[in-house]
C-alpha positions in Angstrom: 0.2 -0.4 -0.5 1.3 3.5 -0.6 2.0 5.9 1.8 1.3 9.5 1.1 3.7 11.9 3.4 3.2 15.5 3.6 6.2 17.7 2.3 5.6 21.7 2.9 7.6 22.0 0.0 5.0 20.8 -2.2 3.0 23.9 -1.3 5.8 25.7 -3.2 5.6 23.6 -6.3 1.7 24.6 -6.8 2.4 28.5 -5.9 1.0 29.7 -9.2 -2.0 27.8 -8.9 -2.7 28.5 -4.8 -1.9 31.8 -5.5 -5.0 31.7 -8.2 -7.0 29.9 -6.2 -6.8 32.5 -3.2 -6.8 35.6 -6.2 -10.4 33.7 -7.2 -12.0 33.3 -4.2 -10.5 36.7 -3.1 -12.2 38.0 -6.7 -16.1 36.4 -5.5 -15.8 38.0 -2.6 -15.2 41.6 -3.7 -17.7 41.4 -6.5 -20.1 40.4 -4.0 -20.2 44.2 -2.9 -19.8 45.4 -6.3 -22.9 47.1 -8.3 -23.5 46.8 -11.7 -21.5 50.0 -12.7 -18.7 48.7 -10.8 -17.9 45.5 -12.3 -14.5 46.9 -14.6 -13.0 46.0 -11.2 -13.9 42.4 -11.4 -12.6 43.0 -15.0 -9.6 44.3 -14.1 -8.3 42.0 -11.1 -9.3 39.2 -12.9 -6.7 40.4 -16.2 -4.0 40.8 -12.9 -4.7 37.7 -11.0 -3.3 36.3 -14.8 -0.7 38.1 -14.4 0.6 37.2 -11.6 0.3 33.3 -12.1 2.0 33.7 -15.1 4.7 35.9 -13.9 5.1 33.0 -11.0 4.9 30.2 -13.5 7.7 31.8 -15.8 9.5 32.5 -12.3 9.0 29.0 -11.3 9.6 27.2 -14.2 12.4 24.0 -13.6 15.8 24.2 -15.6 16.1 22.3 -18.9 16.7 18.8 -17.8 14.3 18.9 -15.1 11.1 17.7 -13.6 10.0 19.1 -9.9 7.2 16.4 -8.8 5.0 17.2 -5.7 2.2 15.6 -3.5 3.8 11.8 -3.7 4.2 12.5 -7.8 0.5 13.4 -8.0 2.1 17.0 -9.8 4.5 17.6 -11.7 6.1 20.8 -12.8 8.2 20.1 -16.1 8.8 21.8 -19.2 5.5 20.8 -20.8 3.1 22.4 -17.8 5.0 25.4 -18.0 4.7 26.1 -22.0 0.8 24.8 -21.9 0.1 26.8 -18.7 1.3 30.6 -20.1 -0.4 30.0 -23.2 -3.4 29.2 -21.1 -3.1 32.2 -19.2 -2.6 34.0 -22.2 -5.4 32.7 -24.1 -7.8 33.3 -21.1 -6.5 36.9 -20.8 -7.6 37.3 -24.6 -10.8 36.2 -23.9 -11.3 38.3 -20.8 -10.0 41.5 -23.0 -12.1 40.4 -25.9 -15.3 40.4 -24.2 -16.1 43.8 -22.4 -18.0 45.0 -24.5 -19.7 42.1 -26.5 -21.1 41.1 -22.8 -21.9 44.4 -21.5 -24.0 45.0 -24.8 -26.1 41.5 -23.8 -26.4 42.1 -20.0 -24.1 39.0 -19.5 -21.6 41.2 -18.0 -21.2 39.7 -14.7 -19.1 38.2 -11.8 -20.1 35.0 -12.8 -18.2 35.0 -15.9 -14.9 36.3 -14.8 -15.4 33.9 -11.9 -16.1 30.7 -13.8 -13.7 31.1 -16.5 -10.9 31.5 -13.6 -11.8 28.2 -11.6 -11.5 26.2 -15.3 -8.2 28.2 -15.7 -7.3 26.6 -12.2 -8.5 23.2 -14.0 -6.4 23.5 -17.1 -3.1 23.7 -15.2 -4.2 20.9 -12.6 -4.4 19.3 -16.1 -1.3 19.6 -18.0 0.7 18.9 -14.7 -1.3 15.5 -13.5 0.9 12.9 -12.0 -1.8 10.5 -11.5 -5.0 10.0 -12.9 -6.8 11.3 -9.6 -5.3 14.7 -10.5 -5.9 14.4 -14.0 -9.4 13.6 -13.4 -9.8 16.4 -11.2 -8.9 18.8 -13.3 -10.6 17.6 -15.5 -13.7 18.2 -14.2 -13.3 21.7 -12.9 -12.4 22.3 -16.0 -15.9 20.1 -17.6 -18.1 21.6 -15.0 -17.1 25.6 -15.2 -17.9 25.1 -19.2 -21.1 23.5 -19.1 -22.0 26.5 -16.3 -20.8 29.1 -19.4 -21.7 28.0 -22.5 -25.8 28.0 -20.3 -24.3 31.7 -19.0 -27.1 33.3 -21.3 -30.0 32.5 -19.7 -32.4 34.3 -22.2 -32.1 32.4 -25.1 -33.2 28.6 -26.2 -29.7 27.9 -28.2 -27.8 28.3 -25.8 -29.4 26.0 -22.9 -30.0 23.3 -25.5 -26.2 23.8 -26.4 -25.4 23.4 -22.8 -27.8 20.6 -22.3 -26.5 18.9 -25.2 -22.9 19.2 -24.0 -23.6 18.2 -20.3 -25.0 15.2 -22.0 -22.3 14.4 -23.8 -19.7 15.6 -21.8 -21.0 13.4 -18.6 -20.4 10.2 -20.6 -17.6 11.1 -22.2 -15.8 11.1 -18.5 -17.7 8.4 -17.4 -16.1 6.5 -20.2 -12.7 8.0 -19.3 -12.8 7.4 -16.0 -14.1 3.1 -16.6 -10.8 3.2 -18.9 -8.6 4.5 -15.9 -10.4 1.9 -13.4 -9.7 -0.3 -16.1 -6.0 0.8 -15.8 -5.8 0.6 -12.4 -6.8 -2.8 -12.0 -4.3 -4.5 -14.2 -1.2 -2.3 -13.0 -2.5 -1.4 -9.4 -1.6 2.0 -9.2 -2.9 5.6 -10.3 0.9 7.5 -10.7 1.1 7.7 -14.4 4.6 6.7 -14.4 4.5 3.9 -12.9 1.5 3.3 -15.2 4.2 3.3 -17.9 6.9 1.2 -16.2 4.8 -1.5 -15.3 1.8 -1.7 -17.7 2.8 -5.2 -19.4 1.1 -5.9 -22.8 3.4 -9.2 -24.1 1.8 -11.6 -24.9 0.6 -14.4 -21.9 0.2 -11.4 -19.9 -2.6 -12.0 -17.5 -4.1 -8.0 -17.8 -3.8 -7.7 -21.7 -7.2 -7.9 -22.3 -7.9 -5.5 -19.4 -5.4 -3.1 -20.6 -6.6 -2.8 -24.0 -10.1 -2.1 -23.4 -8.6 0.4 -20.9 -6.8 2.3 -23.7 -10.0 2.4 -25.3 -11.7 4.0 -23.1 -8.8 6.3 -22.4 -8.4 7.3 -26.3 -12.8 7.5 -26.6 -12.4 10.0 -23.9 -9.6 11.9 -24.7 -10.8 12.6 -28.4 -14.3 13.9 -26.9 -12.3 16.2 -25.1 -10.7 17.1 -28.0 -13.4 17.5 -30.7 -12.1 14.5 -32.9 -14.7 13.2 -35.1 -16.8 10.5 -34.7 -16.8 11.7 -31.2 -17.6 15.5 -32.6 -21.4 15.8 -32.2 -20.9 18.0 -29.8 -18.6 20.8 -30.8 -20.9 22.4 -33.7 -23.8 23.1 -31.4 -21.5 24.5 -29.0 -20.1 26.6 -31.1 -22.8 28.2 -32.1 -25.2 28.1 -29.2 -22.7 29.9 -26.4 -22.2 33.6 -26.9 -19.3 33.8 -28.8 -17.3 34.8 -25.7 -17.9 31.3 -24.2 -16.5 30.2 -27.6 -13.8 31.4 -27.8 -12.3 30.3 -24.9 -13.5 26.5 -25.6 -11.8 27.1 -29.1 -8.8 28.7 -27.7 -7.8 27.8 -24.1 -9.6 24.5 -23.3 -7.7 23.0 -26.9 -4.5 23.7 -25.0 -5.8 21.5 -21.7 -7.0 18.9 -23.9 -3.9 18.8 -25.3 -1.8 18.0 -22.4 -4.5 15.5 -21.0 -3.9 13.1 -23.9 0.1 14.0 -24.0 -0.4 12.8 -20.5 -2.3 10.0 -20.7 -1.0 8.4 -23.8 2.4 9.3 -23.7 2.6 9.5 -19.8 0.3 6.3 -18.6 0.4 4.2 -21.6 4.2 5.1 -23.6 4.4 1.5 -23.4 1.4 0.4 -26.1 2.5 2.9 -28.4 2.3 1.1 -30.8 -1.4 0.1 -30.7 -2.9 3.6 -29.9 -1.2 5.4 -33.0 -3.1 2.9 -35.3 -6.2 4.3 -33.3 -5.5 8.1 -33.6 -4.7 7.6 -37.5 -8.3 6.5 -37.8 -9.8 9.2 -35.9 -6.9 12.0 -37.7 -8.5 10.7 -41.0 -12.0 10.7 -39.8 -11.4 13.8 -38.6 -9.4 15.4 -41.4 -12.4 14.3 -43.7 -15.0 15.4 -41.8 -14.4 18.6 -40.5 -13.4 20.1 -43.8 -15.8 18.4 -46.1 -18.3 19.3 -43.3 -17.5 23.0 -42.8 -18.3 23.6 -46.9 -22.1 23.9 -46.3 -21.8 26.1 -43.7 -23.3 29.8 -44.2 -22.9 30.2 -40.3 -19.3 31.3 -39.6 -19.0 29.8 -35.7 -20.3 26.5 -37.1 -18.1 26.7 -39.9 -15.3 27.3 -37.3 -16.5 24.1 -35.6 -15.9 21.9 -38.2 -12.6 23.7 -39.3 -11.5 22.8 -35.4 -12.5 19.4 -36.1 -10.1 19.4 -39.0 -7.0 21.0 -37.4 -7.5 18.3 -34.4 -7.1 16.0 -37.0 -3.8 17.7 -37.4 -3.1 17.2 -34.2 -3.0 14.1 -33.6 -1.0 13.2 -36.8 1.5 14.4 -34.1 1.3 12.3 -31.5 1.4 9.5 -34.8 4.8 9.9 -34.4 5.5 8.8 -30.8 8.5 10.5 -30.3 9.6 14.2 -28.5 9.8 15.4 -32.1 6.2 14.4 -33.0 4.6 15.6 -29.6 6.6 18.9 -29.8 5.4 19.0 -33.2 1.4 18.7 -32.3 2.2 20.9 -29.2 3.7 23.9 -31.7 0.4 23.3 -33.6 -2.2 23.5 -31.1 -0.4 26.6 -29.8 -0.9 27.9 -33.3 -4.5 27.0 -33.5 -5.5 28.8 -30.1 -3.8 32.1 -30.8 -5.6 31.6 -34.2 -8.7 30.8 -33.3 -8.9 33.9 -30.9 -8.1 36.5 -33.7 -10.9 34.9 -36.0 -13.8 34.5 -33.0 -12.5 37.8 -31.4 -13.3 39.0 -35.4 -16.7 38.1 -35.0 -17.4 40.0 -31.2 -15.6 43.2 -33.1 -18.1 43.5 -36.0 -21.4 42.1 -33.2 -23.6 44.7 -31.1 -26.3 44.6 -29.3 -29.3 42.9 -31.2 -26.7 41.6 -34.0 -24.1 38.7 -33.7 -22.1 39.0 -36.5 -22.1 35.0 -36.9 -23.0 34.4 -40.6 -20.6 34.9 -43.5 -22.7 36.9 -45.1 -22.6 39.8 -42.5 -18.8 39.9 -43.6 -19.4 41.1 -46.7 -17.9 44.2 -47.7 -15.8 44.7 -44.5 -12.8 46.2 -46.2 -14.7 49.1 -47.7 -15.5 49.9 -44.2 -13.0 49.2 -42.3 -9.4 48.0 -44.5 -7.2 47.3 -40.9 -9.7 45.0 -39.1 -10.7 43.3 -42.9 -7.1 42.3 -43.3 -7.1 41.2 -39.7 -9.8 38.9 -40.5 -7.6 37.9 -43.8 -4.9 37.1 -42.0 -6.9 34.7 -39.2 -8.2 33.1 -42.5 -5.0 32.2 -44.6 -3.3 31.4 -41.4 -5.9 28.4 -40.5 -6.0 27.7 -44.1 -2.0 27.0 -43.8 -1.0 29.1 -46.8 2.8 30.7 -46.2 4.5 32.4 -45.2 2.2 32.5 -41.7 2.3 30.6 -38.5 -0.4 27.8 -39.5 1.6 27.0 -42.6 4.8 26.0 -40.5 2.4 24.7 -37.3 1.3 21.9 -40.4 4.3 21.8 -42.1 6.2 20.9 -38.6 3.5 18.2 -38.3 3.6 16.8 -41.6 7.2 16.5 -41.2 6.8 14.4 -37.6 4.5 12.3 -39.6 6.6 11.4 -43.0 9.7 10.3 -40.3 7.3 8.2 -38.6 7.0 6.3 -42.0 3.3 7.1 -42.5 3.4 8.8 -45.9 -0.3 7.8 -46.8 -1.2 9.7 -43.2 0.9 12.7 -44.8 -0.8 12.7 -48.1 -4.3 12.2 -47.3 -3.9 15.5 -44.7 -2.5 17.7 -47.5 -5.3 17.1 -49.7 -8.1 17.8 -47.3 -6.3 20.6 -46.2 -6.5 22.2 -49.6 -10.2 21.5 -49.7 -10.4 23.4 -46.6 -9.0 26.4 -48.4 -12.4 27.0 -49.9 -14.3 27.5 -46.9 -11.2 30.0 -45.7 -11.1 31.8 -49.1 -15.1 32.1 -48.9 -15.2 34.4 -46.1 -11.8 36.6 -47.5 -14.1 36.8 -51.0 -16.9 38.1 -48.9 -14.5 40.6 -47.3 -13.1 41.9 -50.4 -15.2 41.5 -53.5 -18.7 41.8 -52.3 -20.8 44.6 -51.8 -21.7 45.6 -47.8 -24.8 45.2 -46.6 -24.1 48.7 -44.3 -22.6 51.5 -46.3 -21.6 53.1 -43.0 -17.7 52.9 -41.8 -17.4 50.2 -39.0 -18.9 51.1 -35.6 -15.9 50.2 -33.6 -16.6 49.0 -30.0 -15.2 51.4 -27.0 -13.0 49.5 -25.3 -10.0 50.4 -27.2 -8.0 47.5 -25.1 -10.0 45.1 -27.3 -8.6 46.8 -30.7 -5.4 46.7 -29.7 -4.7 43.3 -28.6 -6.8 41.9 -31.2 -4.9 44.1 -33.7 -1.6 42.6 -32.3 -2.9 39.2 -32.4 -3.2 39.6 -35.8 0.0 40.3 -36.4 1.9 37.9 -34.3 0.3 35.5 -36.9 2.3 37.2 -39.5 5.8 38.1 -37.4 5.3 34.0 -36.0 5.2 32.6 -39.7 8.2 34.6 -40.1 10.1 34.1 -36.8 8.8 30.7 -35.8 11.7 29.2 -34.7 12.5 30.1 -30.9 8.7 28.8 -30.4 9.4 25.7 -32.0 12.6 25.0 -30.1 11.0 26.1 -26.7 8.5 23.4 -27.8 11.2 20.7 -28.5 13.3 21.7 -25.5 10.3 21.1 -23.0 9.0 17.7 -24.8 12.7 16.3 -25.0 12.9 16.7 -21.1 9.9 15.3 -21.0 9.8 12.5 -22.3 14.1 12.3 -21.4 15.0 11.7 -25.0 17.8 14.6 -25.6 17.7 16.9 -27.9 
């Protein structure tokens, strides 16, 4: 029986998470005494909490080659966790900045939005630092329970309520499958520690637990595929993207996808790496289905949020190709891809919120007609996002796709790379359709674009869009950072 002991130094390993938890509780109490007109205080305090948490994560980042374990190896602080936490905090901060005017126009500018997002951020930070199945499931549930409530934030909208119920029912089913798989893995190995599972899982011929491990692995892959939104477990994603307020869709499509990548990495490489030959086959099938369904179904969409939902499914297909490589290089390419997608999605959904106003959601592709005539700058920002999502050089998305394709070719899966390229070319159509509408169609409204009063939103969105161009030119340092983090975590020299 494992003996658990408490070491005060363990608290220092979790200092960023503990600070964010304390700050969230403090903001909750302060928000109780604020009048609606004073809600900006909650906004700025939440941003300050994320900023300080990010500084603590950066300050306490372990040196290259180090992995710090706490609470009997249930919590890990390594390069993977550091990179993912920083980008989770960045994208959550962008959600806060982009959402203020949008929420205020819809009478959704309430403390619950900020508090639920902060609790979800704590869950994501725990998830990417999980060293045990218990910690992983705790972080996952904190994230998903907060997300269910956020999707239903607009209680006056029947569409939001329907999306929230669908998300809750299917999410609970996926969590149950994941938990069922974890119980099988525990039954076969006798431990909840991910590293120990990796060491003792015996899938060789004649192993008494071979069947149990196989079923457990299948359930883990299915649970992870649902959380990522991979086909054919994507049923919830288009409805949630369309039904949720755009501010929440931005969060689900960016920050939570980074956390889902971290969960998948911890489960498949951290725990089941010894069964790599078996789960890569499953991921190959999921990748092909995601690329096919995502790109083909996106063509038929007229609602931009729904189109971006199917686009997300296709991008998850690319992400899974990195896992198929099964080495630190492949995982680094997948992490690099997920970071690029989160930043690209932030621009796309941010532009929807920029055009939206009270009583008008700007969710249809036709709502972007003639945007170049109304505001050439933001039409260019949206065009950069669309071209980057499509993988057009020299933008960020092109090099993200290139790294994943290189990883899958290095793994000897040339056919997968060819399939991915074919569907990426098909995907060009629906991205270029948005650009065509902005530049070549007559605007429905000839008046200049009415910009939100929040200058921080406009500045952040512009910088976010330009970053896709800048990182397309200077993507090397970020890729090196990902390679360094994954080489350390996988104990493979660079």
